[in-house]
C-alpha positions as CSV (number, residue, x, y, z in Angstrom):
1,X,46.1,118.7,117.5
2,X,47.9,120.9,114.9
3,X,51.6,121.0,113.9
4,X,52.6,124.7,113.7
5,X,56.3,124.6,113.0
6,X,59.2,122.2,112.3
7,X,62.8,123.4,112.9
8,X,65.7,121.3,111.6
9,X,69.3,122.1,112.5
10,X,72.1,120.0,111.0
11,X,69.7,117.1,110.7
12,X,70.3,114.7,107.8
13,X,70.9,116.6,104.5
14,X,69.6,119.8,106.1
15,X,72.7,121.9,107.0
16,X,72.4,124.9,109.3
17,X,69.0,126.0,110.8
18,X,65.9,125.7,108.6
19,X,62.4,126.6,109.7
20,X,59.2,125.2,108.1
21,X,55.9,126.9,109.0
22,X,53.2,124.1,109.1
23,X,50.4,126.3,110.3
24,X,47.3,125.7,108.0
25,X,45.9,129.2,109.0
26,X,46.5,131.8,106.3
27,X,45.0,134.5,108.4
28,X,43.1,134.9,111.7
29,X,39.8,133.7,110.3
30,X,40.6,131.4,107.4
31,X,42.6,128.2,107.1
32,X,43.4,125.6,104.4
33,X,44.3,122.0,105.2
34,X,47.2,121.2,102.9
35,X,50.9,121.9,103.5
36,X,52.6,120.9,100.3
37,X,56.3,120.1,100.2
38,X,57.9,119.1,96.9
39,X,61.2,117.3,96.5
40,X,62.9,114.8,94.3
41,X,63.7,111.3,95.4
42,X,66.6,111.3,97.9
43,X,66.1,115.0,98.5
44,X,65.0,114.8,102.2
45,X,61.2,114.2,102.2
46,X,61.4,111.0,104.3
47,X,63.8,112.8,106.6
48,X,61.1,115.3,107.4
49,X,58.7,112.5,108.4
50,X,61.5,110.9,110.5
51,X,62.1,114.3,112.2
52,X,58.4,114.5,113.2
53,X,58.4,111.0,114.6
54,X,61.7,111.5,116.3
55,X,60.6,114.7,118.0
56,X,57.4,113.1,119.3
57,X,58.7,109.6,120.3
58,X,62.5,109.8,120.7
59,X,64.0,106.3,121.1
60,X,60.6,104.7,120.4
61,X,60.2,106.4,117.1
62,X,59.6,104.0,114.1
63,X,61.8,105.9,111.7
64,X,62.3,104.7,108.1
65,X,66.2,104.6,108.1
66,X,66.7,103.2,111.6
67,X,66.4,99.5,110.9
68,X,68.2,97.5,113.6
69,X,70.4,100.4,114.7
70,X,70.7,101.3,118.3
71,X,69.3,104.7,119.3
72,X,72.8,106.1,119.7
73,X,74.0,104.9,116.3
74,X,70.8,106.2,114.7
75,X,71.3,109.7,116.2
76,X,74.9,109.6,114.9
77,X,73.5,108.6,111.4
78,X,71.1,111.6,111.5
79,X,73.9,114.2,112.0
80,X,74.7,116.2,108.9
81,X,78.0,115.0,107.5
82,X,79.3,118.5,106.6
83,X,79.3,120.1,110.1
84,X,81.8,120.2,112.9
85,X,81.4,117.0,115.0
86,X,81.0,119.2,118.2
87,X,78.2,121.2,116.7
88,X,74.6,120.6,117.8
89,X,72.0,118.7,115.8
90,X,68.6,119.8,116.8
91,X,64.9,119.1,116.0
92,X,62.0,121.3,117.2
93,X,58.3,120.6,116.7
94,X,55.8,123.2,117.8
95,X,52.2,121.9,118.0
96,X,48.9,123.1,119.5
97,X,46.2,121.0,121.1
98,X,43.2,121.5,123.4
99,X,43.8,120.9,127.1
100,X,41.1,121.7,129.7
101,X,39.0,123.3,126.9
102,X,41.8,125.7,126.1
103,X,44.3,125.8,123.3
104,X,47.9,125.2,124.5
105,X,51.2,125.1,122.6
106,X,54.2,123.0,123.3
107,X,57.6,123.1,121.5
108,X,59.3,119.7,121.7
109,X,63.1,120.1,121.4
110,X,65.6,117.3,120.9
111,X,69.3,118.0,120.5
112,X,72.5,116.0,120.5
113,X,76.0,116.0,119.2
114,X,77.8,113.3,117.2
115,X,78.8,110.4,119.5
116,X,77.0,111.7,122.6
117,X,78.5,110.6,125.9
118,X,75.4,108.8,127.2
119,X,74.1,107.7,123.7
120,X,70.9,109.8,124.1
121,X,69.5,113.1,123.0
122,X,68.5,116.0,125.3
123,X,64.8,116.5,125.5
124,X,63.2,119.8,126.4
125,X,59.5,120.9,126.4
126,X,59.0,124.7,126.0
127,X,55.5,125.9,127.1
128,X,53.4,128.9,126.3
129,X,55.4,131.0,128.8
130,X,58.7,130.1,127.3
131,X,59.6,128.0,130.3
132,X,60.8,124.4,130.5
133,X,58.3,122.3,132.5
134,X,60.6,119.7,133.9
135,X,57.7,117.6,135.2
136,X,56.4,117.2,131.6
137,X,59.8,116.2,130.3
138,X,60.0,113.4,132.9
139,X,56.6,111.9,131.8
140,X,56.7,112.9,128.1
141,X,56.3,109.3,126.8
142,X,53.1,108.9,128.8
143,X,51.9,112.4,127.9
144,X,52.3,111.9,124.1
145,X,50.6,108.5,124.3
146,X,47.4,110.4,125.4
147,X,47.7,112.8,122.4
148,X,49.0,110.6,119.6
149,X,49.6,107.0,120.8
150,X,52.6,105.4,119.1
151,X,50.5,102.4,118.2
152,X,48.2,104.4,115.9
153,X,50.6,107.0,114.8
154,X,51.1,105.1,111.5
155,X,47.5,105.8,110.7
156,X,48.3,109.5,110.5
157,X,52.0,109.5,109.6
158,X,52.4,107.2,106.7
159,X,54.2,106.9,103.3
160,X,53.7,105.5,99.9
161,X,55.6,102.4,100.7
162,X,53.2,101.6,103.5
163,X,50.3,102.2,101.2
164,X,51.9,100.0,98.5
165,X,52.6,97.2,101.0
166,X,49.0,97.4,102.3
167,X,47.6,97.4,98.7
168,X,49.6,94.4,97.5
169,X,49.3,92.1,100.5
170,X,46.2,90.0,101.2
171,X,46.6,90.7,105.0
172,X,47.7,94.0,106.5
173,X,51.4,94.3,107.4
174,X,52.3,94.0,111.1
175,X,52.6,97.8,111.6
176,X,49.0,98.3,110.5
177,X,47.8,95.2,112.5
178,X,49.4,96.8,115.6
179,X,47.6,100.0,114.9
180,X,44.3,98.2,114.5
181,X,44.8,96.3,117.8
182,X,45.7,99.6,119.5
183,X,42.6,101.2,118.0
184,X,40.3,98.4,119.1
185,X,41.7,98.3,122.6
186,X,42.6,94.6,122.3
187,X,46.0,95.0,124.0
188,X,44.2,95.4,127.3
189,X,42.5,92.0,126.9
190,X,45.8,90.4,125.9
191,X,47.5,91.9,128.9
192,X,44.8,90.5,131.1
193,X,45.3,87.0,129.5
194,X,49.0,87.2,130.3
195,X,48.4,88.2,133.9
196,X,45.9,85.3,134.2
197,X,48.6,82.8,132.9
198,X,51.0,84.1,135.5
199,X,48.4,83.5,138.3
200,X,47.7,80.0,137.0
201,X,51.4,79.1,137.0
202,X,51.8,80.4,140.6
203,X,48.8,78.3,141.7
204,X,50.1,75.2,139.9
205,X,53.3,75.4,141.8
206,X,51.3,75.6,145.1
207,X,49.4,72.3,144.4
208,X,52.2,70.3,142.9
209,X,53.1,67.0,144.7
210,X,56.4,66.6,146.5
211,X,58.3,65.0,143.7
212,X,57.1,67.6,141.1
213,X,57.7,70.3,143.6
214,X,61.2,69.1,144.2
215,X,61.9,69.1,140.5
216,X,60.4,72.5,140.2
217,X,62.4,73.8,143.2
218,X,65.6,72.4,141.6
219,X,64.9,74.5,138.5
220,X,64.1,77.5,140.5
221,X,67.2,77.1,142.6
222,X,69.3,76.8,139.5
223,X,67.5,79.9,138.0
224,X,68.1,81.8,141.2
225,X,71.8,81.0,141.2
226,X,72.0,82.0,137.5
227,X,70.4,85.3,138.3
228,X,72.8,85.9,141.1
229,X,75.7,85.1,138.8
230,X,74.2,87.5,136.3
231,X,74.0,90.2,138.9
232,X,77.6,89.6,140.0
233,X,78.8,89.6,136.4
234,X,76.8,92.7,135.7
235,X,78.6,94.4,138.7
236,X,81.9,93.2,137.3
237,X,81.1,94.6,133.9
238,X,80.3,98.0,135.5
239,X,83.6,97.9,137.6
240,X,85.6,97.0,134.5
241,X,83.9,99.7,132.5
242,X,84.9,102.2,135.1
243,X,88.4,100.8,135.2
244,X,88.7,101.1,131.5
245,X,87.6,104.8,131.7
246,X,90.2,105.4,134.5
247,X,93.0,103.7,132.6
248,X,92.1,105.7,129.5
249,X,92.3,108.9,131.5
250,X,95.8,107.8,132.8
251,X,96.8,107.0,129.3
252,X,95.8,110.4,128.2
253,X,97.7,112.0,131.1
254,X,100.8,110.0,130.2
255,X,100.5,111.1,126.6
256,X,100.0,114.7,127.6
257,X,103.2,114.5,129.8
258,X,105.0,112.8,126.9
259,X,104.2,115.7,124.7
260,X,104.7,118.5,127.2
261,X,108.0,117.3,128.5
262,X,109.6,116.9,125.0
263,X,108.9,113.3,124.3
264,X,107.5,114.0,120.9
265,X,110.3,116.4,120.0
266,X,112.9,113.9,121.2
267,X,111.3,111.2,119.0
268,X,111.6,113.7,116.1
269,X,115.2,114.7,117.0
270,X,116.8,113.3,113.8
271,X,114.3,115.2,111.7
272,X,115.0,118.4,113.6
273,X,118.8,118.0,113.2
274,X,118.4,117.2,109.5
275,X,116.4,120.4,109.1
276,X,119.1,122.3,111.0
277,X,121.8,121.0,108.7
278,X,119.8,121.9,105.7
279,X,119.3,125.5,107.0
280,X,123.1,125.7,107.8
281,X,123.9,124.7,104.2
282,X,121.5,127.3,102.9
283,X,123.1,130.0,105.0
284,X,126.6,129.0,103.7
285,X,125.3,129.3,100.2
286,X,123.9,132.8,100.9
287,X,127.2,133.8,102.4
288,X,129.1,132.5,99.4
289,X,127.0,134.6,97.1
290,X,127.7,137.6,99.3
291,X,131.4,137.0,99.0
292,X,131.1,137.0,95.3
293,X,129.3,140.4,95.5
294,X,132.1,141.7,97.7
295,X,134.7,140.5,95.2
296,X,133.0,142.6,92.5
297,X,132.1,146.4,92.7
298,X,130.3,146.3,96.1
299,X,133.4,147.6,98.0
300,X,133.0,150.9,96.1
301,X,129.8,151.4,98.1
302,X,132.2,152.6,100.9
303,X,133.1,155.7,98.8
304,X,129.7,156.9,97.4
305,X,130.7,160.6,97.8
306,X,133.9,160.2,95.8
307,X,132.0,158.4,93.0
308,X,129.3,161.0,92.9
309,X,132.0,163.8,92.9
310,X,133.9,162.1,90.0
311,X,130.6,161.7,88.1
312,X,129.6,165.3,88.6
313,X,133.1,166.6,87.6
314,X,133.2,164.5,84.5
315,X,129.8,165.8,83.4
316,X,131.0,169.4,84.1
317,X,134.2,169.0,82.1
318,X,132.3,167.2,79.3
319,X,129.9,170.1,79.0
320,X,132.8,172.6,79.0
321,X,134.4,170.7,76.2
322,X,131.2,170.8,74.2
323,X,130.9,174.5,74.8
324,X,134.5,175.2,73.7
325,X,134.0,173.2,70.6
326,X,130.8,175.1,69.7
327,X,132.6,178.4,70.4
328,X,135.4,177.6,68.1
329,X,132.9,176.7,65.4
330,X,131.1,180.0,65.8
331,X,134.5,181.9,65.6
332,X,135.4,180.1,62.4
333,X,132.0,180.9,60.9
334,X,132.4,184.6,62.0
335,X,135.8,184.7,60.2
336,X,134.3,183.4,57.0
337,X,131.5,185.9,57.2
338,X,133.9,188.8,57.7
339,X,136.1,187.6,54.8
340,X,133.0,187.5,52.6
341,X,131.9,191.0,53.8
342,X,135.3,192.4,52.8
343,X,134.8,191.1,49.3
344,X,131.4,192.7,48.8
345,X,130.7,196.4,48.5
346,X,130.4,197.2,52.2
347,X,132.2,200.0,53.9
348,X,135.0,199.1,56.3
349,X,133.2,201.0,59.0
350,X,130.1,198.7,58.6
351,X,132.4,195.6,58.5
352,X,134.1,196.8,61.7
353,X,130.7,197.2,63.4
354,X,129.6,193.8,62.3
355,X,132.8,192.3,63.6
356,X,132.4,194.1,66.9
357,X,128.9,192.8,67.3
358,X,129.9,189.2,66.5
359,X,132.8,189.3,69.1
360,X,130.4,190.8,71.7
361,X,127.7,188.3,70.9
362,X,130.1,185.3,71.3
363,X,131.4,186.7,74.6
364,X,127.8,187.2,75.9
365,X,126.9,183.6,74.9
366,X,129.8,181.9,76.7
367,X,130.3,184.2,79.6
368,X,128.2,182.0,81.9
369,X,129.9,178.8,80.8
370,X,133.4,179.9,81.4
371,X,135.1,177.3,83.7
372,X,136.3,178.9,86.9
373,X,138.7,176.1,87.7
374,X,141.1,174.2,85.6
375,X,139.9,170.7,84.6
376,X,141.6,167.9,86.5
377,X,139.6,164.7,85.7
378,X,140.3,164.9,82.0
379,X,138.1,161.8,81.3
380,X,137.0,160.9,77.8
381,X,133.5,159.8,76.7
382,X,134.2,156.1,77.1
383,X,135.6,156.5,80.6
384,X,132.5,158.6,81.6
385,X,130.2,155.9,80.2
386,X,132.1,153.2,82.1
387,X,131.7,155.3,85.3
388,X,127.9,155.5,84.8
389,X,127.7,151.8,84.2
390,X,129.7,151.1,87.3
391,X,127.5,153.3,89.5
392,X,124.3,151.6,88.1
393,X,125.9,148.1,88.7
394,X,126.8,149.2,92.2
395,X,123.2,150.2,93.0
396,X,122.0,146.7,91.9
397,X,124.7,145.0,93.9
398,X,123.7,147.0,97.0
399,X,120.0,145.9,96.6
400,X,121.1,142.3,96.1
401,X,123.3,142.5,99.2
402,X,120.3,143.8,101.3
403,X,118.1,141.0,100.1
404,X,120.7,138.4,100.9
405,X,121.2,139.9,104.3
406,X,117.5,139.6,105.0
407,X,117.5,136.0,103.8
408,X,120.5,135.3,106.0
409,X,118.8,136.9,109.0
410,X,115.6,134.7,108.4
411,X,117.7,131.6,108.0
412,X,119.6,132.3,111.2
413,X,116.3,132.8,113.1
414,X,115.0,129.5,111.8
415,X,118.2,127.8,113.0
416,X,117.8,129.4,116.4
417,X,114.2,128.1,116.6
418,X,115.3,124.6,115.7
419,X,118.1,124.8,118.2
420,X,115.5,125.8,120.9
421,X,113.3,122.8,119.9
422,X,116.2,120.5,120.2
423,X,117.2,122.0,123.5
424,X,113.7,121.5,124.9
425,X,113.7,117.8,123.9
426,X,114.0,115.4,126.8
427,X,117.3,113.8,127.5
428,X,117.7,110.3,126.1
429,X,117.1,108.6,129.4
430,X,114.1,110.9,130.2
431,X,112.7,110.2,126.8
432,X,113.0,106.4,127.4
433,X,111.3,106.8,130.7
434,X,108.4,108.8,129.3
435,X,108.0,106.3,126.4
436,X,107.9,103.3,128.7
437,X,105.3,105.1,130.9
438,X,103.1,105.8,127.9
439,X,103.5,102.2,126.5
440,X,102.7,100.8,130.0
441,X,99.5,102.9,130.2
442,X,98.5,101.8,126.7
443,X,99.0,98.1,127.5
444,X,96.9,98.5,130.7
445,X,94.1,100.0,128.6
446,X,94.3,97.1,126.1
447,X,94.3,94.5,128.9
448,X,91.4,96.2,130.7
449,X,89.3,96.3,127.5
450,X,90.0,92.7,126.8
451,X,88.8,91.8,130.3
452,X,85.8,94.0,129.9
453,X,84.9,92.3,126.6
454,X,85.3,88.8,128.1
455,X,83.0,89.6,131.1
456,X,80.5,91.3,128.8
457,X,80.3,88.2,126.6
458,X,79.9,86.1,129.8
459,X,77.0,88.4,130.7
460,X,75.4,87.8,127.3
461,X,75.8,84.0,127.8
462,X,74.1,84.2,131.2
463,X,71.2,86.1,129.6
464,X,70.8,83.2,127.2
465,X,71.1,80.6,130.0
466,X,68.6,82.4,132.2
467,X,66.1,82.6,129.3
468,X,66.5,78.9,128.7
469,X,65.9,78.1,132.4
470,X,62.8,80.3,132.4
471,X,61.5,78.4,129.4
472,X,62.3,75.1,131.1
473,X,60.5,76.3,134.2
474,X,57.5,77.4,132.2
475,X,57.4,74.1,130.2
476,X,57.8,72.0,133.3
477,X,55.0,73.8,135.0
478,X,52.6,73.5,132.0
479,X,53.5,69.9,131.1
480,X,54.0,68.2,134.6
481,X,51.8,70.0,137.1
482,X,48.8,71.3,135.2
483,X,46.9,67.9,135.4
484,X,47.5,67.4,139.2
485,X,45.2,68.6,142.0
486,X,44.4,71.9,140.1
487,X,41.0,71.3,138.6
488,X,39.3,74.1,140.4
489,X,42.0,76.7,139.6
490,X,42.5,75.5,136.0
491,X,38.8,75.3,135.4
492,X,38.2,78.8,136.8
493,X,41.1,80.2,134.8
494,X,39.8,78.4,131.7
495,X,36.4,80.0,132.3
496,X,37.9,83.4,132.7
497,X,40.0,82.9,129.5
498,X,36.9,81.9,127.6
499,X,35.0,84.9,128.9
500,X,37.9,87.1,128.0
501,X,38.0,85.5,124.5
502,X,34.2,86.2,124.1
503,X,34.7,89.7,125.3
504,X,37.6,90.2,122.8
505,X,35.6,88.8,120.0
506,X,32.5,90.9,120.7
507,X,34.6,94.0,121.2
508,X,36.4,93.3,117.9
509,X,33.1,92.8,116.1
510,X,31.5,95.9,117.5
511,X,34.6,98.1,116.5
512,X,35.1,96.3,113.2
513,X,31.5,96.9,112.1
514,X,32.0,100.6,112.4
515,X,35.3,100.3,110.7
516,X,33.9,98.3,107.8
517,X,31.3,101.0,107.2
518,X,33.8,103.8,107.3
519,X,36.3,102.0,105.0
520,X,33.5,101.2,102.5
521,X,32.3,104.8,102.5
522,X,35.8,106.1,102.0
523,X,36.5,103.7,99.2
524,X,33.4,104.5,97.3
525,X,34.0,108.2,97.8
526,X,37.5,107.9,96.3
527,X,36.5,105.3,93.6
528,X,35.0,106.4,90.3
529,X,33.3,103.0,89.9
530,X,30.5,103.3,92.4
531,X,29.0,99.9,91.5
532,X,32.2,97.9,92.0
533,X,31.8,97.3,95.8
534,X,28.6,97.1,97.8
535,X,30.0,95.8,101.1
536,X,33.4,95.4,102.8
537,X,34.1,93.0,105.7
538,X,37.2,92.7,107.8
539,X,38.5,89.4,109.2
540,X,38.5,89.4,113.0
541,X,41.8,87.5,113.2
542,X,43.9,88.7,110.3
543,X,42.2,92.0,109.7
544,X,42.2,91.3,105.9
545,X,39.6,93.0,103.8
546,X,36.9,91.1,101.9
547,X,34.9,92.9,99.1
548,X,31.4,92.0,97.9
549,X,29.4,93.2,94.9
550,X,25.7,94.2,94.7
551,X,24.8,90.5,94.4
552,X,26.6,89.5,97.6
553,X,29.4,87.7,95.6
554,X,33.0,88.2,96.7
555,X,35.2,90.5,94.6
556,X,38.7,89.0,94.5
557,X,41.3,91.5,95.3
558,X,43.3,90.5,92.2
559,X,40.5,91.7,90.0
560,X,41.2,95.3,91.2
561,X,43.6,97.4,89.2
562,X,46.8,98.6,90.8
563,X,45.3,102.0,91.3
564,X,42.1,100.6,92.8
565,X,44.2,98.6,95.2
566,X,46.0,101.7,96.3
567,X,42.7,103.6,96.8
568,X,41.5,100.7,98.9
569,X,44.6,100.8,101.0
570,X,44.2,104.6,101.5
571,X,40.5,104.2,102.3
572,X,41.5,101.6,104.9
573,X,43.9,104.0,106.6
574,X,41.5,106.8,106.3
575,X,38.7,104.8,107.9
576,X,41.0,103.7,110.7
577,X,41.9,107.3,111.3
578,X,38.2,108.3,111.4
579,X,37.2,105.5,113.8
580,X,40.1,106.3,116.1
581,X,38.3,109.4,117.3
582,X,41.5,111.4,117.4
583,X,41.5,114.8,115.7
584,X,45.1,114.7,114.5
585,X,47.2,115.9,111.6
586,X,47.9,113.6,108.6
587,X,51.3,113.5,107.0
588,X,51.7,111.5,103.7
589,X,55.0,110.8,102.0
590,X,55.0,110.0,98.2
591,X,51.2,109.8,98.2
592,X,50.1,109.0,94.6
593,X,52.3,106.1,93.6
594,X,51.0,104.2,90.6
595,X,47.6,105.8,90.3
596,X,46.2,106.5,86.8
597,X,44.9,110.0,86.0
598,X,41.3,109.4,87.0
599,X,42.2,107.8,90.4
600,X,44.8,110.5,90.9
601,X,42.2,113.2,90.3
602,X,39.8,111.6,92.8
603,X,42.5,111.4,95.4
604,X,43.6,115.0,94.9
605,X,40.1,116.5,94.8
606,X,38.4,114.3,97.4
607,X,40.9,112.8,99.8
608,X,43.7,115.3,100.4
609,X,41.4,118.3,101.3
610,X,39.2,116.0,103.5
611,X,41.7,113.6,105.1
612,X,42.1,115.9,108.2
613,X,42.1,119.5,109.3
614,X,45.8,119.5,108.5
615,X,47.4,117.4,105.7
616,X,51.1,117.5,105.1
617,X,52.0,116.2,101.6
618,X,55.5,115.2,100.7
619,X,55.6,114.7,96.9
620,X,57.9,114.4,93.9
621,X,57.2,116.3,90.7
622,X,55.7,113.2,89.1
623,X,53.1,112.6,91.8
624,X,51.5,115.9,92.5
625,X,52.3,117.4,89.1
626,X,51.4,120.6,87.4
627,X,47.8,119.6,86.8
628,X,47.2,118.3,90.4
629,X,48.8,121.3,92.1
630,X,46.8,123.7,90.0
631,X,43.6,121.8,90.9
632,X,44.5,122.1,94.6
633,X,45.2,125.8,94.2
634,X,42.0,126.5,92.4
635,X,40.1,124.7,95.2
636,X,41.9,126.8,97.7
637,X,43.1,123.7,99.6
638,X,46.8,124.7,99.9
639,X,47.9,126.9,102.8
640,X,51.6,126.8,102.2
641,X,54.1,125.5,99.6
642,X,57.7,124.6,100.0
643,X,60.4,123.2,97.6
644,X,63.2,121.0,99.0
645,X,66.1,121.9,96.7
646,X,68.8,119.2,96.8
647,X,72.4,120.0,95.7
648,X,73.9,116.7,94.6
649,X,77.5,118.1,94.6
650,X,77.3,119.0,98.3
651,X,74.6,116.4,99.2
652,X,72.7,119.2,101.1
653,X,69.0,120.2,101.0
654,X,67.6,123.7,101.3
655,X,64.0,124.5,102.1
656,X,62.6,127.2,99.8
657,X,59.4,128.9,101.0
658,X,56.5,129.9,98.8
659,X,57.8,127.7,95.9
660,X,56.9,124.4,94.3
661,X,58.0,122.7,91.1
662,X,55.5,124.9,89.2
């Protein structure tokens, strides 16, 4: 089995769609086992492990952050907190395995939205032909158990905390014990023992005397009645649940009617009227300012042509006055010039010619400026200046008036809108009726929910009572009937149980012998002290490890350093994976923990490249550091590298391809 691709969409801190290529093949012919993903603590490494588990096992997945949460609450917790609540959260895991001696690919797709209606995700399996084999979806839990059983999945998908716990405890934690039992096939023997107990109890009932049988039947009658009450209560719970849903629908319909028929507007009528009065006051203020404009120069806007004509005439008469003044000045200058010429020695004829030239020159200069009509405005400079100022002020007043008219129009439209809203509001008596209908619907929902909760608690109480009656029945059977008239059945059952016990012990010993050898070989391979341990044994009941030196003397676990304990724990998991006989990928979260440099080097050089044909490492920058990653690169053990970049301001993680911390 090989994981080829993991797709995360709005899952945990991974916003949007992010694709991680997990294929260890670097080309058609060559492959390297390690997929290295680097990320700081809290950056989303464990979330990737949870995504793989969740894709494979769904509600059965043993995810790190689930705890005691229900599956629905856990799915809600996994939704990215930055997305639209109606957006899809999605996980896709593409893997390949051998089926009927041929490689086949399946893409497992799980999707859900926040607060899903049925509290579950939607599972789809996409095959090689891009089709959804519905039959496989229906039996997926059984199918995946054949590929990667849940009981032994923790031997292949484990984290540093699991290694730490296994290293520090004298006996393996329950999760590892369960994996060992699943690996050894002991659950089948345990199931047979339980079935045998059921058979014995049934036979004990058959051979009990009348008094014992009467007592037994009284307990069974009571248990039957309790179970009937439970079934009846369960039906009531379902009926009340449907009733709550119907009443909530009616409540929503009443609320929609309340809104659509003006109930909400009527409830806000005072606010609307207050807004209307405010707008009216604002309009009156605008009109007052327009009256002030009308009391000033604005009425002159009615005679723009007369104002322009007066301004033009004033400018014309002013220019004429200027021309006349300049002409008089020139004539005075000419007179002074002629008087001077008469005093000097110039002939009268020449003086007369000069005088004729000056007269003709003045006439030529002012012929074009001669006023054809008599002046009638007769305005002085100050009056013309006031006229210019008035026209300028008039233009500003016209612009101000236009702005105020636009404001006035907008305010009037706003008042009309408010008037329409008030008009659409329900009449007082209609509003009261709508409100009473809505309140009645709300009260019915509250009452129905209270009844539902009461019956649901009663159902829980009945579960407890039934469990108690079953225990009483079991105790009564064992304590009061087992010694009466049942020697043959009990003796036979005892013999079978003994045989089953011997079978379990021999099976355990046979499997554990192989496991002990694998764990020892893995430990010595990882350890740089080859003379520290000569033999390793595993307790058949607790599955705890016992170490012995070359002289056959026990090596107490407390004599091992913290790093050696971790290597022993990793060797234990490695040996279990080897003995399982499953060729499966290995995913390790925070793999190096508290190892010193020499142990760390052994793990990097010996374990990671050999743990499996595909090894997914999720590490911080202090675990697989610059030296370790360079060693893995030099040994050509890494197929792909990724960096999980976490933005603390947005609390979002982005997957960066072809990049690590160094």
